[in-house]
C-alpha positions in Angstrom: 0.0 0.0 0.0 1.6 3.2 -1.1 0.8 6.5 0.8 -1.2 9.1 -0.9 0.9 12.3 -1.7 4.0 10.2 -1.0 6.3 12.1 -3.3 6.4 15.8 -4.2 8.6 18.8 -4.7 8.3 20.6 -1.4 9.5 23.9 -2.7 6.9 24.2 -5.4 4.2 22.7 -3.3 4.7 25.3 -0.5 4.5 28.1 -3.1 0.9 27.4 -4.3 -2.2 27.5 -2.1 -3.7 24.8 -4.3 -0.8 22.5 -3.6 -0.9 23.0 0.1 -4.7 22.4 0.1 -4.2 19.0 -1.5 -2.3 17.7 1.6 -4.4 19.1 4.4 -6.5 16.8 6.6 -9.2 19.3 7.6 -9.7 18.3 11.2 -12.3 18.5 14.0 -11.7 16.0 16.7 -13.1 18.1 19.6 -15.2 16.1 22.0 -18.0 18.8 21.9 -18.1 18.8 18.0 -21.8 18.8 16.9 -23.3 17.3 13.7 -23.7 20.9 12.3 -20.0 21.6 12.9 -19.0 18.4 11.1 -21.3 19.2 8.2 -19.6 22.6 7.9 -16.2 21.0 8.1 -17.2 18.9 5.1 -18.5 21.9 3.1 -15.2 23.7 3.8 -13.2 20.7 2.7 -15.1 20.5 -0.6 -14.8 24.2 -1.2 -11.1 24.6 -0.5 -10.0 21.3 -2.0 -8.6 19.6 1.1 -7.5 16.0 0.7 -9.6 14.8 3.6 -11.7 15.5 6.7 -10.4 13.9 9.9 -13.1 13.2 12.5 -14.2 11.0 15.3 -15.7 7.7 14.3 -19.3 8.6 15.4 -19.4 11.1 12.5 -18.0 9.0 9.7 -21.4 8.1 8.2 -22.5 11.8 8.3 -19.3 13.0 6.7 -19.5 10.3 3.9 -23.1 11.5 3.2 -22.0 15.1 3.1 -19.0 14.4 0.8 -20.6 11.9 -1.6 -19.6 12.7 -5.2 -16.5 14.8 -4.1 -12.8 14.0 -4.1 -12.5 14.6 -0.4 -11.7 11.5 1.7 -13.1 10.7 5.1 -10.7 9.8 7.8 -11.3 8.6 11.4 -9.2 8.2 14.5 -8.6 5.0 16.4 -7.4 4.6 20.0 -7.6 8.3 20.3 -6.1 10.3 22.0 -4.2 8.0 24.4 -3.3 4.9 22.3 -3.7 2.7 25.4 -6.7 0.6 24.4 -6.5 -3.1 23.6 -5.3 -4.1 20.2 -8.7 -5.8 19.6 -10.5 -2.6 20.4 -8.4 -0.6 17.9 -9.0 -3.3 15.3 -12.8 -3.1 15.9 -12.8 0.7 15.8 -10.9 0.7 12.5 -13.1 -2.0 10.9 -16.3 -0.2 12.0 -15.1 3.1 10.7 -14.1 1.7 7.3 -17.4 -0.2 7.1 -19.2 3.2 7.4 -17.0 4.7 4.6 -13.7 5.9 6.2 -10.8 5.5 3.8 -8.0 6.7 6.2 -7.4 5.7 9.7 -5.1 7.7 12.2 -4.3 5.4 15.1 -2.4 6.3 18.3 0.4 3.9 18.9 0.8 2.2 22.3 3.1 4.9 23.7 3.7 3.1 27.0 4.8 0.0 25.3 7.2 2.0 23.1 8.8 3.8 26.0 9.2 0.4 27.7 11.1 -0.8 24.7 8.5 -3.5 24.0 8.9 -3.9 20.3 6.7 -6.9 20.1 3.6 -5.2 21.5 4.1 -2.0 19.4 4.5 -4.1 16.2 1.5 -6.2 17.0 -0.6 -3.2 17.7 0.2 -1.4 14.5 0.3 -4.5 12.3 -3.2 -5.7 13.4 -4.8 -2.4 12.5 -2.7 -2.1 9.2 -4.0 -5.5 8.1 -7.6 -4.5 8.6 -7.1 -1.1 7.0 -5.2 -2.4 3.9 -7.6 -5.3 3.3 -10.3 -2.6 2.7 -8.0 -0.5 0.5 -7.6 2.3 3.0 -4.6 4.1 4.5 -3.1 3.9 7.9 -1.3 6.8 9.8 0.4 6.1 13.1 0.4 8.9 15.7 3.7 8.9 17.7 2.9 11.7 20.2 6.4 13.0 19.7 6.3 15.5 22.6 6.4 12.4 25.0 9.3 10.8 23.3 13.1 11.1 23.2 14.8 11.3 19.8 15.8 7.7 20.2 12.2 6.7 20.9 11.0 8.7 17.9 13.4 6.8 15.6 12.2 3.5 17.1 8.6 4.5 16.7 9.3 5.3 13.0 11.1 2.1 12.4 8.4 -0.1 14.0 5.5 1.8 12.2 7.1 1.3 8.8 7.9 -2.3 9.6 4.4 -3.0 10.7 2.9 -1.6 7.4 1.9 1.9 8.2 1.5 4.3 5.3 2.4 7.5 7.3 3.9 8.4 10.6 2.3 11.4 12.3 3.7 13.7 15.0 0.9 14.1 17.5 -2.8 14.2 18.5 -2.7 17.8 19.5 -4.5 16.8 22.7 -1.6 16.3 25.1 0.1 19.7 24.8 2.5 18.6 22.0 2.8 20.4 18.7 4.6 19.5 15.5 8.1 20.9 15.3 10.4 21.3 12.3 13.0 19.2 14.0 10.7 16.3 14.6 9.3 16.4 11.1 12.8 16.4 9.6 13.9 13.6 11.9 10.8 11.5 10.9 11.4 12.3 7.2 15.0 11.0 7.4 13.9 7.9 9.3 11.2 6.6 6.9 10.3 6.1 3.3 6.6 6.3 4.0 4.6 9.5 4.4 5.1 12.0 7.2 2.1 13.9 8.6 2.7 17.0 10.7 -0.1 17.7 13.2 -0.5 19.9 16.2 -0.2 23.7 16.4 -0.2 24.3 12.6 -2.2 27.5 12.4 -0.7 29.8 9.9 0.6 29.7 6.3 4.1 30.1 7.6 3.6 27.1 9.9 2.4 25.0 7.0 5.3 26.0 4.7 7.9 25.2 7.4 6.4 21.7 7.9 6.3 21.0 4.2 9.9 22.2 3.7 11.0 19.9 6.6 9.5 16.9 4.8 5.8 16.6 5.7 3.6 15.5 2.9 0.4 15.6 4.9 -0.8 18.3 7.4 -3.4 17.8 10.1 -5.0 21.1 11.2 -8.2 22.7 12.2 -7.0 26.0 10.7 -6.9 24.9 7.1 -9.4 27.5 5.9 -7.4 30.3 7.5 -4.1 28.9 6.1 -5.4 28.7 2.5 -7.0 32.1 2.7 -3.7 33.5 3.9 -1.9 31.8 1.0 -4.4 33.0 -1.5 -4.1 36.5 -0.3 -0.3 36.3 -0.5 -0.6 35.0 -4.0 -3.0 37.8 -5.1 -0.7 40.4 -3.6 2.3 39.1 -5.4 0.7 39.6 -8.8 
């Protein structure tokens, strides 16, 4: 399974608002998100040309209905935001989300097992979800929660995610105080041949450009509309 948006010219991509839009996962994972807010998220994704919406599993069916006939993919989170659920539960969550129409799954890895150096558990956790996801022709992104890891642990997390069959490694959930950093994205980009998703604290056009230049080929953000408007304004002003 090859990752979507897996190869690109980062310099040219960061210079066009259309290019940046095509790698944004337009995100609303807030626990208080309402159906009306998810419907608006989908409308914005269609309008601005985002690659996907990333939502909680309970809204997958609604989002798929809203986005029918568009090029926007629906993605759901699994084991979110702590990653500490049983493997069987993550597999069930992934399978149910895909059965309702999700085509991308962002799972939180077992962070405690990683920090304990338990390669067997981490591999089994990711591999089990990857098998379910790939059987249905969907993509899997693994959230590392980089703010909780040492550089050595980040490298190990990347190694195990790729070995287990993930399509992307992702920086963070954004729920535990961590944000994507240029240093972490660059480290992850060097460590893997699969996709790298920067997520957490990406709020401006400048933030987005820095992440892309560091090696991210997917961005997770709830500020996608503002980012694209800023880029469009910059492009109009340059003419």
